[in-house]
C-alpha positions as CSV (number, residue, x, y, z in Angstrom):
1,M,-100.3,54.2,-13.1
2,A,-101.3,51.9,-10.2
3,L,-101.1,54.6,-7.6
4,V,-103.4,56.9,-9.8
5,A,-105.9,54.2,-10.1
6,L,-105.9,53.4,-6.4
7,I,-106.2,56.9,-5.3
8,G,-108.9,57.5,-7.9
9,V,-110.7,54.5,-6.6
10,L,-110.6,55.4,-3.0
11,A,-111.3,59.0,-3.5
12,T,-114.3,58.4,-6.0
13,S,-115.7,55.1,-7.2
14,V,-114.1,52.0,-8.9
15,L,-115.4,53.0,-12.3
16,T,-114.2,56.6,-12.1
17,G,-110.8,55.9,-10.7
18,L,-110.1,53.0,-13.7
19,V,-111.4,55.6,-16.3
20,V,-109.1,58.4,-14.9
21,A,-106.2,55.7,-14.9
22,V,-107.2,54.7,-18.5
23,L,-107.2,58.4,-19.9
24,L,-104.0,59.1,-18.0
25,S,-102.4,56.1,-19.6
26,L,-103.4,57.2,-23.0
27,L,-102.1,60.9,-22.4
28,I,-98.6,59.3,-21.6
29,V,-98.6,56.9,-24.5
30,L,-99.5,60.1,-26.7
31,Y,-96.8,62.4,-25.0
32,R,-94.1,59.5,-25.8
33,A,-95.3,59.0,-29.3
34,S,-95.1,62.8,-30.0
35,R,-91.5,62.7,-28.8
36,P,-89.6,59.9,-30.6
37,Y,-86.1,59.0,-29.8
38,L,-84.0,59.6,-32.7
39,A,-81.3,57.0,-32.7
40,I,-77.7,57.7,-34.9
41,L,-76.9,54.3,-36.2
42,G,-73.5,52.8,-36.6
43,R,-72.4,49.4,-37.7
44,V,-71.9,46.5,-35.3
45,P,-68.3,45.5,-35.4
46,G,-67.5,41.9,-36.3
47,Q,-71.2,41.5,-37.4
48,R,-72.5,41.5,-41.0
49,A,-75.5,43.5,-41.8
50,A,-76.1,44.6,-37.9
51,Y,-76.6,48.4,-36.9
52,G,-77.0,49.9,-33.6
53,D,-77.3,53.0,-31.7
54,I,-73.7,54.8,-31.5
55,L,-74.8,57.1,-28.4
56,R,-75.6,53.8,-26.5
57,H,-72.5,51.8,-28.0
58,A,-69.5,53.8,-28.5
59,E,-67.8,51.0,-30.3
60,Y,-70.3,50.9,-33.1
61,Q,-68.7,52.6,-36.2
62,E,-70.3,55.2,-38.2
63,I,-69.8,55.0,-41.9
64,P,-68.0,58.1,-43.4
65,G,-70.2,60.4,-45.3
66,L,-73.3,58.6,-44.4
67,V,-75.6,59.6,-41.5
68,M,-78.0,56.7,-40.4
69,L,-81.0,57.6,-38.4
70,R,-83.8,55.6,-36.8
71,L,-87.0,56.9,-35.2
72,D,-87.9,54.7,-32.4
73,A,-91.6,55.6,-32.8
74,A,-93.8,55.6,-36.0
75,L,-93.8,58.8,-37.9
76,F,-97.3,60.5,-37.7
77,F,-98.7,64.0,-37.5
78,A,-98.1,64.2,-33.7
79,N,-94.4,63.8,-34.0
80,A,-93.6,64.7,-37.5
81,N,-92.3,68.4,-36.5
82,V,-90.4,67.1,-33.6
83,A,-88.8,64.3,-35.8
84,D,-88.2,66.7,-38.3
85,K,-86.2,69.2,-35.9
86,E,-84.2,66.6,-34.5
87,I,-83.2,65.0,-37.8
88,R,-82.1,68.5,-39.1
89,E,-80.2,69.4,-36.1
90,T,-78.4,66.2,-36.1
91,I,-77.2,66.4,-39.8
92,A,-76.3,70.2,-39.2
93,H,-74.2,68.8,-36.3
94,K,-72.7,66.4,-38.5
95,T,-72.1,69.0,-41.4
96,T,-70.1,71.4,-38.9
97,A,-68.0,68.6,-37.7
98,P,-64.7,68.5,-39.2
99,G,-64.4,65.7,-41.8
100,Q,-67.8,64.8,-41.0
101,S,-69.9,66.3,-43.9
102,P,-72.5,64.0,-45.0
103,R,-73.0,63.1,-48.5
104,A,-76.2,61.0,-47.7
105,V,-78.8,60.4,-44.8
106,L,-80.3,57.1,-44.4
107,L,-83.9,57.2,-42.7
108,D,-84.9,53.7,-41.2
109,L,-88.8,53.8,-41.2
110,G,-89.0,50.1,-39.8
111,V,-91.6,50.9,-37.1
112,T,-93.7,53.3,-39.3
113,G,-96.7,51.1,-40.5
114,D,-98.2,54.1,-42.6
115,L,-97.7,57.7,-43.3
116,D,-100.3,60.3,-42.9
117,V,-100.4,63.9,-44.9
118,A,-98.1,65.9,-42.2
119,S,-95.4,63.3,-42.2
120,M,-95.3,62.9,-46.1
121,D,-95.4,66.9,-46.4
122,M,-92.4,66.8,-43.5
123,L,-90.5,64.1,-45.8
124,R,-90.8,66.0,-48.8
125,D,-89.7,69.4,-47.5
126,L,-86.8,67.3,-45.7
127,I,-85.8,65.6,-49.1
128,T,-85.9,69.0,-51.0
129,D,-83.9,71.1,-48.4
130,L,-81.3,68.3,-48.0
131,R,-80.9,67.8,-51.8
132,A,-80.2,71.6,-52.1
133,Q,-77.4,71.1,-49.7
134,K,-76.2,68.2,-52.1
135,I,-77.0,65.7,-49.5
136,E,-79.0,62.6,-50.7
137,V,-81.7,60.7,-48.8
138,L,-82.3,57.2,-48.7
139,F,-84.8,55.1,-46.9
140,A,-84.6,51.7,-45.2
141,Q,-86.9,49.1,-43.9
142,V,-90.0,50.6,-45.5
143,R,-92.9,48.5,-45.2
144,G,-95.3,47.7,-48.5
145,A,-98.2,49.8,-47.0
146,V,-95.9,52.9,-46.7
147,R,-94.5,52.5,-50.3
148,D,-98.0,52.1,-51.5
149,R,-98.9,55.5,-49.8
150,M,-95.8,57.2,-50.9
151,R,-96.7,56.1,-54.5
152,R,-100.2,57.3,-54.5
153,A,-99.2,60.7,-52.7
154,G,-96.6,61.3,-55.2
155,L,-93.7,61.1,-52.5
156,M,-92.1,58.3,-54.1
157,Q,-91.3,60.3,-57.4
158,V,-89.7,62.9,-55.0
159,V,-87.7,60.1,-53.2
160,G,-87.0,58.0,-56.2
161,E,-87.8,54.3,-56.1
162,D,-83.8,53.6,-56.2
163,H,-83.6,55.3,-53.1
164,V,-86.0,53.0,-50.9
165,F,-84.7,49.8,-49.6
166,Y,-85.9,46.7,-47.7
167,S,-82.9,46.5,-45.4
168,I,-80.4,48.9,-43.8
169,E,-77.5,46.9,-45.3
170,A,-78.9,47.1,-48.8
171,A,-79.2,51.0,-48.6
172,V,-75.7,51.2,-47.1
173,H,-74.3,49.0,-50.0
174,F,-76.2,51.5,-52.3
175,A,-74.7,54.3,-50.8
176,S,-71.3,53.0,-50.7
177,R,-71.5,52.2,-54.2
178,E,-73.2,55.2,-55.8
179,I,-73.0,57.9,-53.4
180,L,-70.1,57.8,-51.2
181,P,-66.6,58.7,-52.7
182,S,-64.1,55.9,-52.9
183,D,-60.6,56.1,-51.8
184,D,-59.4,56.6,-55.5
185,Q,-62.0,59.5,-56.0
186,K,-61.0,61.5,-53.1
187,G,-58.9,64.6,-53.1
């Protein structure tokens, strides 16, 4: 960025060089926001209520039957389709892996401060499609403004108030108790 600003200033004027650098910075920010990293979460061994990216830390433990995902950028119109595709691909990969078929998907929306129409439509379609596959969808770390928007738009009726949690640990506890089979219910 500094090099672009320097070349812009030397080739034109100070103001033009700075404007070019600012515009380029904005484009880079939009590009990165439109392609969020999707982290697959696992429980950090030896720590209570701590979860992290299993692709970065192989020792983190997945919870059988539960796929935990975190978008590392706010969900909005510019990245809703990309996020939807990545979420579906991750779930499809887990579904085809032997013994890994998910019963629930947990989406951590902690970095999302608001939802727009495109992201709410994407979530509604995702929930509908996953439930058709007998996969429940849970949400964690959903901010108050996002909850309010979900209620006003009718998305909360699709999701269910009991499927939205303030923490990942609360959602995991609910899934373990209500959705995931216990050892005595298996086979």
